[in-house]
MARBAKOL-872026 format. One record per residue (C-alpha): residue number from 1; x, y, z; residue in three letters. Coordinates in steps of 0.5 Angstrom, whole numbers. Layout:
REM MARBAKOL-872026
+-----+-------+-------+-------+------+
| seq |    px |    py |    pz | type |
+-----+-------+-------+-------+------+
| NUM |     X |     Y |     Z |  ALA |
...
+-----+-------+-------+-------+------+
REM end
This chain:
REM MARBAKOL-872026
+-----+-------+-------+-------+------+
| seq |    px |    py |    pz | type |
+-----+-------+-------+-------+------+
|   1 |  -197 |  -197 |  -105 |  UNK |
|   2 |  -197 |  -196 |  -112 |  UNK |
|   3 |  -204 |  -196 |  -115 |  UNK |
|   4 |  -206 |  -200 |  -121 |  UNK |
|   5 |  -206 |  -194 |  -126 |  UNK |
|   6 |  -199 |  -193 |  -124 |  UNK |
|   7 |  -196 |  -200 |  -126 |  UNK |
|   8 |  -201 |  -203 |  -131 |  UNK |
|   9 |  -197 |  -209 |  -134 |  UNK |
|  10 |  -190 |  -212 |  -135 |  UNK |
|  11 |  -186 |  -209 |  -141 |  UNK |
|  12 |  -180 |  -213 |  -141 |  UNK |
|  13 |  -176 |  -219 |  -138 |  UNK |
|  14 |  -169 |  -217 |  -139 |  UNK |
|  15 |  -164 |  -223 |  -139 |  UNK |
|  16 |  -156 |  -223 |  -140 |  UNK |
|  17 |  -153 |  -228 |  -143 |  UNK |
|  18 |  -146 |  -230 |  -145 |  UNK |
|  19 |  -148 |  -233 |  -152 |  UNK |
|  20 |  -153 |  -229 |  -156 |  UNK |
|  21 |  -153 |  -234 |  -162 |  UNK |
|  22 |  -155 |  -240 |  -157 |  UNK |
|  23 |  -160 |  -236 |  -154 |  UNK |
|  24 |  -163 |  -234 |  -160 |  UNK |
|  25 |  -163 |  -241 |  -163 |  UNK |
|  26 |  -166 |  -243 |  -156 |  UNK |
|  27 |  -172 |  -238 |  -156 |  UNK |
|  28 |  -174 |  -239 |  -164 |  UNK |
|  29 |  -173 |  -247 |  -164 |  UNK |
|  30 |  -174 |  -249 |  -157 |  UNK |
|  31 |  -179 |  -244 |  -155 |  UNK |
|  32 |  -182 |  -242 |  -162 |  UNK |
|  33 |  -182 |  -235 |  -160 |  UNK |
|  34 |  -182 |  -230 |  -166 |  UNK |
|  35 |  -176 |  -225 |  -166 |  UNK |
|  36 |  -178 |  -218 |  -166 |  UNK |
|  37 |  -171 |  -215 |  -166 |  UNK |
|  38 |  -164 |  -217 |  -167 |  UNK |
|  39 |  -158 |  -212 |  -165 |  UNK |
|  40 |  -151 |  -212 |  -164 |  UNK |
|  41 |  -151 |  -213 |  -157 |  UNK |
|  42 |  -159 |  -216 |  -156 |  UNK |
|  43 |  -165 |  -220 |  -159 |  UNK |
|  44 |  -172 |  -219 |  -157 |  UNK |
|  45 |  -178 |  -224 |  -158 |  UNK |
|  46 |  -185 |  -223 |  -158 |  UNK |
|  47 |  -189 |  -227 |  -152 |  UNK |
|  48 |  -195 |  -224 |  -153 |  UNK |
|  49 |  -195 |  -220 |  -147 |  UNK |
|  50 |  -189 |  -217 |  -146 |  UNK |
|  51 |  -182 |  -217 |  -149 |  UNK |
|  52 |  -177 |  -222 |  -147 |  UNK |
|  53 |  -170 |  -219 |  -149 |  UNK |
|  54 |  -163 |  -223 |  -148 |  UNK |
|  55 |  -157 |  -218 |  -148 |  UNK |
|  56 |  -150 |  -220 |  -149 |  UNK |
|  57 |  -146 |  -220 |  -142 |  UNK |
|  58 |  -144 |  -213 |  -140 |  UNK |
|  59 |  -136 |  -212 |  -138 |  UNK |
|  60 |  -135 |  -211 |  -131 |  UNK |
|  61 |  -134 |  -203 |  -131 |  UNK |
|  62 |  -141 |  -203 |  -135 |  UNK |
|  63 |  -144 |  -207 |  -129 |  UNK |
|  64 |  -140 |  -203 |  -124 |  UNK |
|  65 |  -143 |  -196 |  -127 |  UNK |
|  66 |  -150 |  -199 |  -126 |  UNK |
|  67 |  -149 |  -202 |  -119 |  UNK |
|  68 |  -149 |  -209 |  -121 |  UNK |
|  69 |  -145 |  -215 |  -120 |  UNK |
|  70 |  -143 |  -220 |  -126 |  UNK |
|  71 |  -149 |  -226 |  -127 |  UNK |
|  72 |  -144 |  -231 |  -125 |  UNK |
|  73 |  -146 |  -239 |  -127 |  UNK |
|  74 |  -152 |  -239 |  -123 |  UNK |
|  75 |  -157 |  -235 |  -128 |  UNK |
|  76 |  -164 |  -234 |  -126 |  UNK |
|  77 |  -162 |  -237 |  -119 |  UNK |
|  78 |  -169 |  -240 |  -117 |  UNK |
|  79 |  -173 |  -236 |  -122 |  UNK |
|  80 |  -177 |  -239 |  -127 |  UNK |
|  81 |  -180 |  -236 |  -133 |  UNK |
|  82 |  -187 |  -238 |  -135 |  UNK |
|  83 |  -189 |  -239 |  -143 |  UNK |
|  84 |  -196 |  -241 |  -144 |  UNK |
|  85 |  -198 |  -245 |  -150 |  UNK |
|  86 |  -204 |  -248 |  -153 |  UNK |
|  87 |  -201 |  -255 |  -154 |  UNK |
|  88 |  -196 |  -258 |  -149 |  UNK |
|  89 |  -194 |  -264 |  -153 |  UNK |
|  90 |  -193 |  -260 |  -159 |  UNK |
|  91 |  -188 |  -255 |  -155 |  UNK |
|  92 |  -185 |  -261 |  -152 |  UNK |
|  93 |  -183 |  -264 |  -158 |  UNK |
|  94 |  -181 |  -258 |  -161 |  UNK |
|  95 |  -176 |  -257 |  -155 |  UNK |
|  96 |  -173 |  -264 |  -156 |  UNK |
|  97 |  -172 |  -263 |  -163 |  UNK |
|  98 |  -168 |  -257 |  -162 |  UNK |
|  99 |  -164 |  -261 |  -157 |  UNK |
| 100 |  -166 |  -256 |  -151 |  UNK |
| 101 |  -165 |  -259 |  -144 |  UNK |
| 102 |  -171 |  -261 |  -142 |  UNK |
| 103 |  -171 |  -261 |  -134 |  UNK |
| 104 |  -178 |  -264 |  -133 |  UNK |
| 105 |  -182 |  -268 |  -138 |  UNK |
| 106 |  -190 |  -266 |  -139 |  UNK |
| 107 |  -194 |  -267 |  -133 |  UNK |
| 108 |  -201 |  -265 |  -130 |  UNK |
| 109 |  -200 |  -260 |  -123 |  UNK |
| 110 |  -204 |  -260 |  -117 |  UNK |
| 111 |  -205 |  -252 |  -119 |  UNK |
| 112 |  -209 |  -254 |  -126 |  UNK |
| 113 |  -204 |  -253 |  -131 |  UNK |
| 114 |  -200 |  -258 |  -136 |  UNK |
| 115 |  -193 |  -256 |  -136 |  UNK |
| 116 |  -185 |  -258 |  -137 |  UNK |
| 117 |  -179 |  -255 |  -135 |  UNK |
| 118 |  -173 |  -253 |  -140 |  UNK |
| 119 |  -167 |  -250 |  -139 |  UNK |
| 120 |  -164 |  -244 |  -144 |  UNK |
| 121 |  -156 |  -245 |  -146 |  UNK |
| 122 |  -155 |  -239 |  -141 |  UNK |
| 123 |  -158 |  -243 |  -135 |  UNK |
| 124 |  -165 |  -240 |  -135 |  UNK |
| 125 |  -171 |  -244 |  -133 |  UNK |
| 126 |  -177 |  -244 |  -137 |  UNK |
| 127 |  -184 |  -247 |  -135 |  UNK |
| 128 |  -188 |  -248 |  -141 |  UNK |
| 129 |  -195 |  -249 |  -139 |  UNK |
| 130 |  -202 |  -249 |  -141 |  UNK |
| 131 |  -209 |  -249 |  -136 |  UNK |
| 132 |  -212 |  -256 |  -136 |  UNK |
+-----+-------+-------+-------+------+
REM end
């Protein structure tokens, strides 16, 4: 078992994308995140707790060198990334205004959160939520 001193926080969430420009636009316009890095192959955003990074898809040779498979069409495959906001209605309106794919409109949950689901252009699902 790893002690708390050995692993204290999640540093970065790293996602591959076929379209870095669309992912950048989604994060800044639909999610309202601040871009902190803009490189040739990747962009990063400040989430307040860890860095969210989108990287251009690697070619098959690079993936094989790391023992990885291509991400395929089902990106995220059931994973949901949670972004916490102060105002659900404003966040939902921003996502709609940005033309994002909203999978679930705002609702209150049985686990005491108000949330909605939105999908990135690469197919990743984000829960945008706040405590009730």
